[in-house]
N, C-alpha and C positions, 0 to 999 in steps of 0.2 A: 504697216510694218511693226514688227516687235522690235524694242529698242532696250538694250541690257546696258545699264549705268553701273560703273564700278572702276577698280583698278586692276590691270592685268595680272599682278604677282599675287593676289588674295586668292586663298584656296577655295573659297565659296564661289567667287567669280569663275575661277577655272572650271570647277565643276558644273556651273550652271552652262558656260559656253560649250563644254563637252556635250552635256545633255542635250542642248538644243540643236548642235551639229549632229549628233548621233540620230536625233528624231526628225531631221530633215525640216527644221524650222528656220526659216530666213530671218536673220536679225541683223541689227546695226549694234556695234559696240561702242559706247561713249566713254572715253577714258577720262576719270575725274582729273588725273595728274597733268595730262596734256591738253585737255579741252575746258577743264574746270566744272565747276557745279553749274548746271543749268538754272539759274536765278528764278526765272519765269515759271519753271516747273516745280519748284519747292512748295509753294501754297497747296498745289494739287496733291502732291505726295503726302503732305502733313493731313490733308483732309482725308485721303483716300486710306492711310494706314495709321494715323496718329504718331504723335511725337515719340511715345514711349517705344514703339517699333521702329521708327526710324533712326532715333539716336542710339548708337551702340554704346551704351553706358558701361559696358563689361569689357571693352577693348582697350589696348594700350594708349590710344592717342587721348581717349576720354580721360584716364587715369591719370596721364601727365599734365593734363590742364590744371591751371591754378584752381585751387577751390573756390575762389571767388567767381571765377568764370563758369564753372559748373553749377554754383548756386544761382547764377544770373539767368539760367535756362529755365524760364518760368511760363514762357508762351510761345506762338508761333514766330513772332517778331524777333525775340532773343535768341530762339533756336536756330532761326535762319541766319542770323549774324555768326553764330558759332559755327555752322555747317559751311558757311561760305569761307570762313577763316581757317577751318581746320576740316578739310573734305573727308578725311579718314574717320571722322566721328560718324558718318553716315553708315548704317549697317548696309551691308552689300550681299548680294546684288539688288539693286532696284531694278525692276522688269516693268516696263510699259507694254502690254500685250497688245497685239493688233486690235483687239475689240475695246481698247481703252481701259481695261482694268490694270491698276498697279498693283504689284506685289513686291514685298522685301525679303531677302533671305533665299536660300536655295533649299527645297524640299522636294525630292523627286515626285512624290505622291500629288503634292500641289502643282508641280510643272505638268504632270500629267493630266490632271483635271482642267487646267488651263488650255492644254493643247487640244483637248475635245471641244473646246468652246470656240476656238478661232479658226 
């Protein structure tokens, strides 16, 4: 089963959900705001896509963080603490595809490639 992680009012998440539905992909939606960030999955996401891709350093949540907090994100452990405290710093959507691959963000071409592999 494919699982899409994010927040429902995020435009990228909306586009991804619409795309999956339009292409007949069964998926589960995990709402960070209601269900929290799945702590046990963060290490795998970091390993799969890297911190630079997983943390949205251009978004408003990141920009509102204290500069000391921003500077403290230097490794997986410190990044995990910030992501758990501020789920909106996680770039969305995070998709764990049925074949075990993890992607971040919405890109129609990437989604089409993934669809051909699941």
